[in-house]
Every structure is written in structure tokens, then in C-alpha cells.
TORSEFI-207802 format. One record per residue: residue number from 0; chain; x, y, z of N, C-alpha, C in turn. Coordinates in Angstrom, 2 decimals. Layout:
<atoms>
+-----+-----+---------+---------+---------+---------+---------+---------+---------+---------+---------+
| seq | mol |   neast |  nnorth |     nup |  caeast | canorth |    caup |   ceast |  cnorth |     cup |
+-----+-----+---------+---------+---------+---------+---------+---------+---------+---------+---------+
| NUM |   A |       X |       Y |       Z |       X |       Y |       Z |       X |       Y |       Z |
...
+-----+-----+---------+---------+---------+---------+---------+---------+---------+---------+---------+
</atoms>
This chain:
<atoms>
+-----+-----+---------+---------+---------+---------+---------+---------+---------+---------+---------+
| seq | mol |   neast |  nnorth |     nup |  caeast | canorth |    caup |   ceast |  cnorth |     cup |
+-----+-----+---------+---------+---------+---------+---------+---------+---------+---------+---------+
|   0 |   A |   39.09 |    5.47 |   -2.00 |   38.70 |    5.93 |   -0.67 |   38.27 |    4.73 |    0.15 |
|   1 |   A |   38.83 |    4.52 |    1.33 |   38.47 |    3.37 |    2.16 |   37.05 |    3.48 |    2.71 |
|   2 |   A |   36.43 |    2.34 |    2.92 |   35.09 |    2.28 |    3.50 |   35.21 |    2.36 |    5.01 |
|   3 |   A |   34.48 |    3.30 |    5.61 |   34.50 |    3.44 |    7.06 |   33.44 |    2.53 |    7.67 |
|   4 |   A |   33.70 |    2.04 |    8.87 |   32.75 |    1.19 |    9.58 |   31.43 |    1.92 |    9.78 |
|   5 |   A |   31.47 |    3.21 |   10.07 |   30.24 |    3.99 |   10.27 |   29.39 |    3.98 |    9.01 |
|   6 |   A |   30.04 |    4.03 |    7.83 |   29.29 |    3.99 |    6.58 |   28.55 |    2.67 |    6.43 |
|   7 |   A |   29.16 |    1.58 |    6.84 |   28.53 |    0.27 |    6.75 |   27.29 |    0.23 |    7.64 |
|   8 |   A |   27.39 |    0.75 |    8.85 |   26.26 |    0.73 |    9.76 |   25.12 |    1.61 |    9.30 |
|   9 |   A |   25.41 |    2.65 |    8.59 |   24.38 |    3.57 |    8.12 |   23.77 |    3.14 |    6.81 |
|  10 |   A |   24.24 |    2.04 |    6.26 |   23.65 |    1.54 |    5.02 |   24.13 |    2.28 |    3.79 |
|  11 |   A |   25.31 |    2.89 |    3.86 |   25.83 |    3.66 |    2.73 |   26.18 |    2.76 |    1.55 |
|  12 |   A |   26.44 |    1.51 |    1.82 |   26.78 |    0.57 |    0.75 |   25.53 |   -0.19 |    0.34 |
|  13 |   A |   25.21 |   -0.22 |   -0.96 |   24.02 |   -0.95 |   -1.40 |   24.10 |   -2.42 |   -1.00 |
|  14 |   A |   22.96 |   -2.98 |   -0.63 |   22.90 |   -4.38 |   -0.22 |   22.03 |   -5.14 |   -1.19 |
|  15 |   A |   22.41 |   -6.35 |   -1.49 |   21.58 |   -7.20 |   -2.34 |   20.56 |   -7.96 |   -1.51 |
|  16 |   A |   20.93 |   -8.36 |   -0.30 |   20.03 |   -9.09 |    0.59 |   19.43 |   -8.16 |    1.63 |
|  17 |   A |   18.11 |   -8.20 |    1.75 |   17.43 |   -7.36 |    2.73 |   16.74 |   -8.22 |    3.77 |
|  18 |   A |   16.78 |   -7.79 |    5.03 |   16.04 |   -8.52 |    6.05 |   14.54 |   -8.23 |    5.88 |
|  19 |   A |   13.73 |   -8.84 |    6.69 |   12.27 |   -8.76 |    6.55 |   11.77 |   -7.32 |    6.60 |
|  20 |   A |   12.21 |   -6.57 |    7.60 |   11.74 |   -5.20 |    7.76 |   12.22 |   -4.33 |    6.60 |
|  21 |   A |   13.50 |   -4.46 |    6.24 |   14.03 |   -3.66 |    5.14 |   13.38 |   -4.02 |    3.81 |
|  22 |   A |   13.04 |   -5.29 |    3.62 |   12.36 |   -5.67 |    2.37 |   10.96 |   -5.06 |    2.31 |
|  23 |   A |   10.30 |   -4.98 |    3.46 |    8.97 |   -4.35 |    3.51 |    9.08 |   -2.86 |    3.20 |
|  24 |   A |   10.05 |   -2.20 |    3.82 |   10.27 |   -0.78 |    3.56 |   10.59 |   -0.56 |    2.09 |
|  25 |   A |   11.41 |   -1.44 |    1.51 |   11.82 |   -1.31 |    0.12 |   10.62 |   -1.33 |   -0.83 |
|  26 |   A |    9.65 |   -2.22 |   -0.57 |    8.50 |   -2.29 |   -1.47 |    7.34 |   -1.39 |   -1.01 |
|  27 |   A |    7.49 |   -0.76 |    0.17 |    6.51 |    0.22 |    0.61 |    5.32 |   -0.31 |    1.37 |
|  28 |   A |    5.51 |   -1.40 |    2.11 |    4.41 |   -1.97 |    2.89 |    4.84 |   -2.11 |    4.35 |
|  29 |   A |    3.88 |   -2.46 |    5.21 |    4.18 |   -2.67 |    6.62 |    5.04 |   -3.92 |    6.80 |
|  30 |   A |    5.77 |   -4.03 |    7.91 |    6.65 |   -5.18 |    8.11 |    5.96 |   -6.53 |    8.14 |
|  31 |   A |    4.65 |   -6.57 |    8.40 |    3.96 |   -7.86 |    8.42 |    3.42 |   -8.27 |    7.04 |
|  32 |   A |    3.30 |   -7.33 |    6.14 |    2.72 |   -7.60 |    4.82 |    3.55 |   -8.58 |    3.98 |
|  33 |   A |    4.90 |   -8.53 |    4.01 |    5.66 |   -9.49 |    3.19 |    5.34 |  -10.95 |    3.52 |
|  34 |   A |    5.05 |  -11.25 |    4.78 |    4.70 |  -12.63 |    5.15 |    3.48 |  -13.10 |    4.35 |
|  35 |   A |    2.47 |  -12.26 |    4.31 |    1.25 |  -12.57 |    3.56 |    1.54 |  -12.68 |    2.07 |
|  36 |   A |    2.35 |  -11.77 |    1.57 |    2.65 |  -11.74 |    0.13 |    3.50 |  -12.93 |   -0.30 |
|  37 |   A |    4.40 |  -13.38 |    0.57 |    5.18 |  -14.60 |    0.28 |    4.24 |  -15.80 |    0.28 |
|  38 |   A |    3.35 |  -15.85 |    1.26 |    2.43 |  -16.98 |    1.39 |    1.53 |  -17.11 |    0.17 |
|  39 |   A |    1.04 |  -15.97 |   -0.36 |    0.14 |  -16.06 |   -1.51 |    0.86 |  -15.97 |   -2.86 |
|  40 |   A |    2.19 |  -15.92 |   -2.83 |    2.96 |  -16.00 |   -4.07 |    3.23 |  -14.67 |   -4.76 |
|  41 |   A |    2.81 |  -13.56 |   -4.16 |    3.07 |  -12.27 |   -4.79 |    4.50 |  -11.80 |   -4.62 |
|  42 |   A |    5.18 |  -12.30 |   -3.59 |    6.57 |  -11.95 |   -3.35 |    7.38 |  -13.24 |   -3.23 |
|  43 |   A |    8.67 |  -13.17 |   -3.54 |    9.51 |  -14.37 |   -3.50 |    9.79 |  -14.82 |   -2.07 |
|  44 |   A |   10.12 |  -16.10 |   -1.94 |   10.53 |  -16.62 |   -0.63 |   11.93 |  -16.09 |   -0.33 |
|  45 |   A |   12.25 |  -15.95 |    0.94 |   13.58 |  -15.47 |    1.31 |   14.63 |  -16.57 |    1.14 |
|  46 |   A |   15.88 |  -16.15 |    1.19 |   17.02 |  -17.06 |    1.17 |   17.56 |  -17.14 |    2.59 |
|  47 |   A |   18.23 |  -18.24 |    2.89 |   18.85 |  -18.40 |    4.21 |   20.36 |  -18.33 |    4.04 |
|  48 |   A |   21.00 |  -17.49 |    4.85 |   22.45 |  -17.40 |    4.92 |   22.79 |  -17.59 |    6.39 |
|  49 |   A |   23.22 |  -18.80 |    6.71 |   23.45 |  -19.19 |    8.10 |   22.16 |  -18.95 |    8.90 |
|  50 |   A |   22.19 |  -18.05 |    9.87 |   20.97 |  -17.82 |   10.65 |   20.25 |  -16.54 |   10.22 |
|  51 |   A |   20.56 |  -16.06 |    9.02 |   19.93 |  -14.83 |    8.50 |   18.91 |  -15.18 |    7.42 |
|  52 |   A |   17.77 |  -14.53 |    7.48 |   16.74 |  -14.66 |    6.45 |   16.79 |  -13.38 |    5.62 |
|  53 |   A |   17.07 |  -13.54 |    4.33 |   17.26 |  -12.38 |    3.46 |   16.46 |  -12.50 |    2.18 |
|  54 |   A |   15.92 |  -11.37 |    1.75 |   15.23 |  -11.30 |    0.46 |   16.17 |  -10.68 |   -0.55 |
|  55 |   A |   16.27 |  -11.30 |   -1.70 |   17.09 |  -10.82 |   -2.80 |   16.41 |   -9.59 |   -3.40 |
|  56 |   A |   17.09 |   -8.46 |   -3.39 |   16.49 |   -7.21 |   -3.86 |   16.11 |   -7.32 |   -5.34 |
|  57 |   A |   16.87 |   -8.10 |   -6.11 |   16.53 |   -8.27 |   -7.53 |   15.23 |   -9.06 |   -7.69 |
|  58 |   A |   15.05 |  -10.08 |   -6.85 |   13.81 |  -10.86 |   -6.89 |   12.63 |  -10.01 |   -6.44 |
|  59 |   A |   12.86 |   -9.12 |   -5.46 |   11.79 |   -8.21 |   -5.03 |   11.39 |   -7.29 |   -6.18 |
|  60 |   A |   12.38 |   -6.80 |   -6.92 |   12.08 |   -5.93 |   -8.06 |   11.24 |   -6.66 |   -9.11 |
|  61 |   A |   11.61 |   -7.90 |   -9.42 |   10.86 |   -8.67 |  -10.42 |    9.43 |   -8.90 |   -9.94 |
|  62 |   A |    9.28 |   -9.30 |   -8.67 |    7.95 |   -9.56 |   -8.13 |    7.12 |   -8.28 |   -8.07 |
|  63 |   A |    7.75 |   -7.18 |   -7.69 |    7.03 |   -5.91 |   -7.61 |    6.58 |   -5.47 |   -9.00 |
|  64 |   A |    7.45 |   -5.64 |   -9.99 |    7.08 |   -5.29 |  -11.37 |    5.90 |   -6.12 |  -11.86 |
|  65 |   A |    5.76 |   -7.34 |  -11.36 |    4.68 |   -8.23 |  -11.80 |    3.34 |   -7.93 |  -11.12 |
|  66 |   A |    3.36 |   -7.12 |  -10.05 |    2.10 |   -6.77 |   -9.39 |    1.24 |   -5.96 |  -10.36 |
|  67 |   A |   -0.08 |   -6.12 |  -10.29 |   -0.94 |   -5.37 |  -11.20 |   -0.92 |   -3.88 |  -10.89 |
|  68 |   A |   -0.98 |   -3.09 |  -11.94 |   -1.10 |   -1.65 |  -11.77 |   -2.55 |   -1.34 |  -11.40 |
|  69 |   A |   -2.76 |   -0.20 |  -10.76 |   -4.11 |    0.19 |  -10.39 |   -4.98 |    0.36 |  -11.64 |
|  70 |   A |   -4.36 |    0.74 |  -12.74 |   -5.10 |    0.90 |  -13.99 |   -5.62 |   -0.45 |  -14.50 |
|  71 |   A |   -4.96 |   -1.54 |  -14.07 |   -5.39 |   -2.88 |  -14.49 |   -6.57 |   -3.38 |  -13.67 |
|  72 |   A |   -6.89 |   -2.69 |  -12.57 |   -7.95 |   -3.12 |  -11.68 |   -9.31 |   -2.76 |  -12.27 |
|  73 |   A |  -10.22 |   -3.69 |  -12.22 |  -11.57 |   -3.45 |  -12.70 |  -12.44 |   -3.07 |  -11.50 |
|  74 |   A |  -12.92 |   -1.83 |  -11.43 |  -13.70 |   -1.41 |  -10.26 |  -14.99 |   -2.22 |  -10.09 |
|  75 |   A |  -15.46 |   -2.87 |  -11.14 |  -16.68 |   -3.67 |  -11.04 |  -16.43 |   -4.95 |  -10.26 |
|  76 |   A |  -15.15 |   -5.30 |  -10.05 |  -14.82 |   -6.49 |   -9.28 |  -14.81 |   -6.23 |   -7.78 |
|  77 |   A |  -14.89 |   -4.97 |   -7.36 |  -14.87 |   -4.63 |   -5.95 |  -16.13 |   -5.12 |   -5.26 |
|  78 |   A |  -15.96 |   -5.69 |   -4.08 |  -17.10 |   -6.23 |   -3.31 |  -18.02 |   -5.14 |   -2.76 |
|  79 |   A |  -17.49 |   -3.92 |   -2.58 |  -18.30 |   -2.91 |   -1.90 |  -19.17 |   -2.09 |   -2.88 |
|  80 |   A |  -19.13 |   -2.39 |   -4.15 |  -19.98 |   -1.69 |   -5.12 |  -21.34 |   -2.37 |   -5.17 |
|  81 |   A |  -22.36 |   -1.56 |   -5.05 |  -23.72 |   -2.13 |   -5.08 |  -24.40 |   -1.81 |   -6.36 |
+-----+-----+---------+---------+---------+---------+---------+---------+---------+---------+---------+
</atoms>
């Protein structure tokens, strides 16, 4: 079955590279959060393809898997507990 142009625009074909906004949506955060997460090393740096900045979805998966689970969090480390 041939791929229709409309299918490409609607994202019907899986993509390996995601732009900034799509990478944020993929991991479930606001569009500005990936910048902070890249800066502090929790998320991978993007790749450049000509004038496009893209995040590798596989690298996002690896980085997301490495994030601590809430069960790993020690509530005694919270600053707001007195």
C-alpha cells in the first residue's frame, strides 16, 4: 500500500528523530523542560541534521529508563519536611 502525503503530515509513520516539542510530549513534560534536562544530564543532547535539531527517540528511551522511580525517592530528603 503506498504512503500518502497526508499520512506523513499526520505522523502516521513512526519517526526516530523528534523535534524539541515532540520530544517533550514523548517523555511527558512541558516543551521547556527538555532544555533543563539536557543541561543537567538527565536527557541526551540533540543531534543536528542540517538546520534541524532532533532528539533520537531511542536515546530518549534510555535516558527516561534511567530516571529514578518515585519508589526510589526518599521522602526524608525533601526540603519541605520539618
